[in-house]
N, C-alpha and C positions, 0 to 999 in steps of 0.2 A: 672715589674722590681722594684727592691729595690734600691732607689736612695738616696745618702747622699750628702748634700751640706755642705762644711766645709771651715773654714779659721782659721788662727792663728792671733788673734788680738794682738795688742801691750800690752794691759792690760785687766784684767778680766772685768773691768767695761765697756769696749767698746763693741759695738754690730755691726754686719755687716748688713747694710741696703741692700746691693746688693744681698745677699743670700735670703733675705725675698722677694725681688722683683722677683727673679727667681722662687721661690716656688709659689708665688701668681699667676704668669703667667701660670704655667704648672700644677697646682694641679688638675684642673678639668679633665685632661686627665691622669695624673700620680699621683694618690692619695698617693702613698707610697714614699713621699719625706720627709726626715728628715733633719733638720738643726742642726749641731753639731759644736760648736765653742770652740776653744782652745786658748792658748796664746803662744807667742814665747818663754816664759820661761818654758813651760811644756816640760818634757823630751820626745824625739822623740819616745822612746819605749812605753811610756804611751799612746801617741796619736795613734800609730799604733795598740797597743793592743785593745784600745777602738773601733777603726774603724773595726778591724777584727771581733770583737764580734757582730757587727751589720750586718754582712754578706751582704754587699752591692754588687749590680751588677755594679753600676756606682758611682764613687766618683768625685765630682767637687770641685776644690779648687779656692778660690778668692785670687789673688796674687797682692802684693804691694811691694814697695821697702823695707818695714820694715819686711816682712815675707818670701820673695822669697827663700832665702838660706835655712831657716829652713824647708820650704815646700818641697824643692827639696830633702832634707834628708829623710823626711817622705815618699815621693813618691818612692824613691829608695828601702826603706824597704818594702813598700806595694807590689811592683811589685815582689819581691822575694818570698813572702809568699802567694800572691794571683795572680798568673800569668794570670788568665782569667779576672781579674778586668779591667773595662774600666775607664781610668783616663782622666778627662777633666780639663783644666785650663782656667781661665778667669781673668779679672781685668786689671787695667791700666799698670801693670808691663809687662804683656805678650802681650798686644795689639799692641805694636810697636816692630819692629824687630822680628816678629812672627816666621819667618823661623829659625832665630838664636835659639830661645827657643826650637823649635821642634828638632833641631839638638843637642843642648846642653843637653836636658833631653829626651833621647830616650824612656824612660819608659812612656812618655805621649802619649796618642792616639789622642787627639783633643785639639785645643785651640779655644775658643770663643773670637772673636775680637770685642772690643768696646762695644756698648750698647747690652747687652746679652739676654734680656728676650725672644724675639721672636726666636733668633738664637738657644738658648739652647733648647727651646721647639721643634723646628724643628729637631734638632739633635737627641733628644730622640725619636721622631717619626720614624726617619730613622733607628735608632738602633733597634727599635722594628719591623720595616717593611722591606722595600726593600734595605736598606743600600745604598741608592743613595746619598752618601755624597757630590758628586759634586754639588748637588742642594741646599746645605745648605749655602746660602750666609752669609758671616760674620764668617765662620769657616775655620780652617786649619786642615788637616788630613794627614794620610800616606796611600799611595797606597800599594798594595800587594808587589810590588818590592822595597818598602822602600822609594820611592820618596816623598818629602813633597809638598803638594799642598795647596796653600793659595787662597781660593775662593774670588770672588769680595765682596766688603762690602755690607751690607744690608741697605736699606733706613731707615731713622729714623721713629720710631713709633709715632703715636699720643699719647701723654702722658696719656690722659684720657682713652685710650684702655688698659692701664696697671692696673690690679686690685690693690687695696691698700695693701701695705705690713705690715700694722700696726694692723691687727685684729686677729692675731694668739693667740689662748687661751693659748698655751704653754709659751708664753712670759709674761703673766700677773703676775706670781709670782715674777719675777725679775725686773719688770719695775721700782720700787722705788730705786733699788740699782745699776742700770746701766744707762749709757748715752743712750738716745734714739736719733738716727739720723733721720732727717726729711728734705725732699726737697720740695720746692714749684716750682722749675724750673730746667732745665738742660741747660748747655751751658754757655758761657761767652762772654760778649760784647767786651772784650779787646784782645790784641794779644801779651801778655807778653812772651818774648822768653825763660824764665826759667820755665814756668808753663804749665802743660798738659791741663788744663781746656781751655786754649785759642785756642787749636787746633780745637775744635768744634765751628764752626762759628754760631753766632746767639744764641738767648735765647728762649726757649719754656717754657710755663707755664702750670701747672696743673690748673684745674677748681677751682675757689675760694670756691665754696660751698663744694666741696669734701675736699679741704684743711682744711676748718673750721671744718667739721665733723670729720676728722681724729684727728685734734688737740684736739677737745673736748673729743673724745673717750680716747685719751692718758691721758689727764688731769683727767678725771673721773676715769680712771683705776689705778691712782697712780703714774704715771711717775713724777719724781722730777726734772730731767734736760733734756730738749729737745734742741738739738743742730742742728740748720739749716745749711745744707751743701751747700746751694746756694753760688756760688763763689762771687757774688755781690748782696746781698739781696736787696739793695736799688736802683738798677738801674732803676726800674720802680716805680716811686714815689707813684702813686695811689694804686698799688698793695701792696707795702710795708706798706703804711699808713693804709690800710684797715686791714691788719693782726696785726699791732701794736694795733689798736683800739680794735680789737676782743680779743686779748690776755689781754689787760688791763681790759676789762670787764669780762673776764673768767679765769684769771690766777690761782686763788685759792692757791696762795703761791708758785706756781711752778717757775722754772728759765728757761729762754729762751736765747740762745746764737746765735748771728748772725755775719756773716762776712760782713762788710760794706766797701764801698769806701767813705772815710770821706770827700774828697774835692768836692763831688757832692751832699752831704747831704743838702737838702733845709732848709732854716731858719725856715719856718713854721712847718716843721716836728720836728725840734729841740725844737721849742717853745712848740709844743703840748706835746712832751715827758717830757719836764721840768715841765710842769704844771700838767700833768695827770698820768704819769707813777709812780706806787708805787715804793719806793726804793727797789733795790735788785732783781727785777724780770727779768731785761734785762742785758745782757752782750754783749759788742761789741768787735769784733776782727777786727783790722785794719792793713792791710799790708802796711807799709810805705816803707820798704826795703832799700831805700836810699834817701838822700836829695841832691845828686849830680846830677845836671841837665844833664850833659853829659852822665853819667851812665844810667839815666832813658831813655834818648833818644835812646841809643844803644840797650836797651832791649825792646824798643817800649812800654814804660810805660809813659803815660801822667799823670802828678801829679802836682797839684797846692798846694805847701806846705803851703802857706799863708792861703788858704781856709781850708786845713786840720787842721792847727793849730787852726783856729777859731772854727771849729766843735769840736775838742777834748777839747778845753778849755771850750766851752759852756756846753758840756756834763758833764765835771768834776765839773764845778761850780754848776750845778743843784743838785749834790750829789745823783742822782738817779741810775746811770748806771756805773758799773765797765768797764774799758777799757783795752784791751790787745793789745798792739802794737807790730808789728813784724819788725825785721831788717834782712837783709841777707848780710853777709860778703863775699866778693869775687866776686862781680859783676864786669863787665868790667870797666876798667879805675878808679876803686876805690882802691887806695893804703891804707896803714896803716893810714896815716895822714888824708886822705879824709874820711875814715871810722870813725876815731876818731871824726871828725866834725859831721858826720851823727848821731853817737851815742849821742853826746852832744845836737845836735839840738832836737832830739826826747826825750831824757831824761828830757830836760827842761820843757816838757809838764807834767811831773810827772804822767805817766800812772800807774794804779794799778799793771800792769804787763808789762814788756818789754822783749820780747823774742828775743834772739840773735841767729839766725841760720846761717848756712854756705851753700853756693851755692852747689847744687847737679845737676849733669849733667844727667837729666832724659832722658830716651829713648824717642825719638819722638819730643823733644823740639828744638827750634832754637838755644839755647845756646850750646847744644851738637853738632849740625852740625857746629857751628862756633868756636868750641873749639880751633882748631889749630890757628885761626886768632889771638886769644888773648894769645896764649902760655899756655893754660890750661893743667895741668896734674891732673888726678883724679883717684879714685879707679876703678879698672876694674869691680868689682862686687858691687851690691847694698850695701849701698845707693848711690854709685857713687859720694861721696863727693869730692870736689876739694882738691888737695894737694898743689896748688899754681898756679900762672900764671905769665905773663911777668912783672908785677909791684907789686905783692903781693907774696913774697916767703913763703915757708913753715914755716920759722922761725917766720914770722909775724903772720901767721895763728895760730901757737901754742900759741903765746902771747895773741891773741884775745880770744882763747879758755879759757884762764885763767880768762879773764874778764867775759866770759859767766858763768863760774863756780861760781864765787863769787857773781855775779849778781843774780843768781838763789837762792843761799843760804841766802842772806841777803835782797835784795830788793824785789824780787818776792815772797819770803816766808814771808815778812814783819816781820822779826825778830828784826830789830833795826831801825825802821823808824826815830825816833827822832835823834838818834845818827848819822846815815848816812846822814840825811838832814843837820845836823850841820857841819859834816866833809866836805861835798861837797861844802857848801856855805862859810865856814870859813878857812878850813885847806888845801884844794887841789885846783889846778888851774881849775879843771873841774870834773864832775862826772866820765868821762872815766878814768882820771888820778887816781882817788881814786880806782876804781875797778881794774885797771891795776896794780897799786902798791901793793894792797892787794892780788891780784891773784898771782903776782910774789912771794910775801912773802909766800903764801900757798905752792907754788911749791918748794921753797928752804927748807921749813920745812918738806916736804914730807907728808903733811896733806891730799893731794888729794888721797893718797893710803889707807887711813884708815877711818873708820866710825867716826861719830860724834853725840853727843847728843846736846840738846839745850845749856847746860852749856858750852860745848866746843866752840860753836860759839862765846860766849861772852869772854871766857878766851883767845881765839886765837886773837880776836880783840884787847883786852887789851895788849897782847904781841906785836902785830904789832905796835900799837900806841906808846907803851913804847920804843921799839927798834928804832923807827924813831925819837924819841925825840919830840913827838907832844906836843905843848904848851897847856895850859889850861886843863891839865889832870884831875883836880878835877871837872871841869865843865862837861867834857865828861863822867867821871865816873858816875856822877849824872844822865845823860841822859841814860847811859847803864843800871843803876838800874831801872829807869822808864820803859825802853823797856822790861827788863826782866820780871817785874811784869805784863806788858800788854800781855805777851805771855802765861799767865795762866788764865784759867777760874776759877780755884779753888786756894785757898791759897797754895802757893808752900811749899813743905816739906823741900826743901833745897835751898840754894842760893850759888853763886859762889864767894862771898866776905864775909868779916867779918862785922857783923852789927856794926854800930857806937855806938849804945847804948846797954848796957848790959840788961839782962832780968828784973832786978829790976827797972831800969829807964824806960824801955818800959812799964812795968806794971803801973808805976806811971803816965806816960803820958796818957795811956789809961783810967785810972781812971779820970784824969783831963778832958779828952775829953768827957767821959761819963757824967760828971757833966755840962760841958759847950761846947756842940757840936758846938754852934755858933762861938766859937773861931776858928774853922776850916773854916767853911763857912755856910751861910744860906742853901745852897743846901745840905750840909752834914747833917745839923741839921734836915732837912726834911726827912731824912732816918729813924729817930726815933729809932736808935739802942741803946739797953741797954748794960751795961758793959759786960755782959756775951757774947752777940753777937759780941761785939767789939773784944774780945779775940779770938773768933772762926773765924771771917771773915774779920778782918782788920789787915794789916801789916803797920808798920811805919818805916821810915828810914830818917836819916838826909842827906840832900844834902848840900855840903859844900858851894855852891854858888847858886844864883838864875839862873837856867838854862834858857837861852834865849827863846827857844820855849815854855816854860811854863809861861812866863810873858806876860803881856798885851802889853808892849812896846818893848819887846825884849832886854832890857838893863840888864846888870849884876851889881848887887849891892853886893859887897863882904863884906859889913858891917853886912849883915843879914845872919842868918841861916834859912834854909828852912826845914820844916818837911813835908816829903811826906807821905800822908795818902792814902792807897789803900784799897778800899772796894771790896771784891769778893762776888757777889751775891751767896747765899747758893745753888741755884739749878744749877749754872754753865751755865745758859741760855743766859747770857749777858756778854759783855765786862766788865772787872773791871773798877770801877770808881775811878779816881784819884783826889786828892785835895792837895793844898799847904797851909801850915800854917806857917806864918812868926814868928820866935822866935828870941829874943835877946840871945846872947851867954850864959848869966847867967841863962836863963830859962831852959837850957838843964840839969841843975843839980837837977831838981825836983826829 
């Protein structure tokens, strides 16, 4: 048999770990298994044409909330042009309400439910042999009369009986350009009602030596980003600690991302990472979701926010690890004001990224079963996002979505860190209020309907601040200029404001700086730049006042003029370096 395993990833850089597990488990008996990955943005005709040319006897699709509708379109087209093709579905989206999916998509022949390695292999053997599909535990199929049969579930595999999915030679050329997904365990110790992972009770671990061997192979083979998919990586302290130590010793500049539960992170682990982890090789993803105690109890989520705060703060202070914190809007008994508090509680920790998501009523979860209890209305089809509940109407959800949009553009993209920090601390009651007001302004201007370049983000911010009559506009403009420069690795060719100094005065100041670089600072003088290099790699601009975040004591001295000196390293390999040079007003006439 010619077998093709496929999926539609959300982005090209993503890879499907599940397909590689299926191939690894069955290739000794079925050597003609190909893995072919597409994206949800690829035209269905292109996908179908490519699959058709491969002449498969069996096609298996891995299905998730983000690709199920596009996958169904592809399946419908395949069935029309290849009526004899055997089509198999698997994955979390079709592992629950399986009979529903068999009825909704009549073109599908089989569904593999849950953990699929052994079930898929057994199914292939029956397709090639006696076709006794009733014996394939963990599978759903159609009888000759059209009736859908869902077989009993299959016992869990011993994880070390599954061959490694990380040694396929065909993956080697793309390892450096794609995300490599990696698991050290399966299952989840928690029972969160909004999460599919909590349905599988208990946690099983792969052998440590196998895990280390696979990681070392991927590191040696050029993988740049390895993302661990364990739902709570640090639940078993000794296991997690051993992997941290191994990666610190063997990282070779690679980046490793983990999902951790912050309030159970042991102090000795944090101390070890702060002392030994090289900067930038680890990233932590932390699901906070809500700081409302009642909400957390209703979704069976135990969380000690005080301990979580201690962990996040300690990690941030170490300067070694970027942190990505997640929130979910729309959880039970969390209305608009409660979510505002949750947002502000978490933003106060200043994570490098704060993702604002919206509750999805996933098939098989407790939240979906309890939807009527809380008055939820939600999308009938994937991704099943809520449209409101008894205390959070659709109108409030729409407003929170505006917060999400501006949060992504400005904070998570780090376009205006100094400016946003000042506005949140000085001009708005809270971080949420800033993002909400700015998001509402984007909506009234219709900017969410059109694209934007970097310059647009700054000019639109200036328009918003001007229209609301924001005080200290000159100070804020200085911060925006600084942020704009910091968004470039090379000297920018254009700016979105008019330079304070004309070209002749800029040239005169550069000559003066070339003669006396110590007037800027000793650190600047140590760069050893000649006048020619200054003209090529340095930009200067006057800031009308001493910007608070740039000064040692945070005070504003309006009697001084500040010359912002920005050096862009010629190879673009490092962040621009910024310097402040104090000038008396008459010195600007040089």
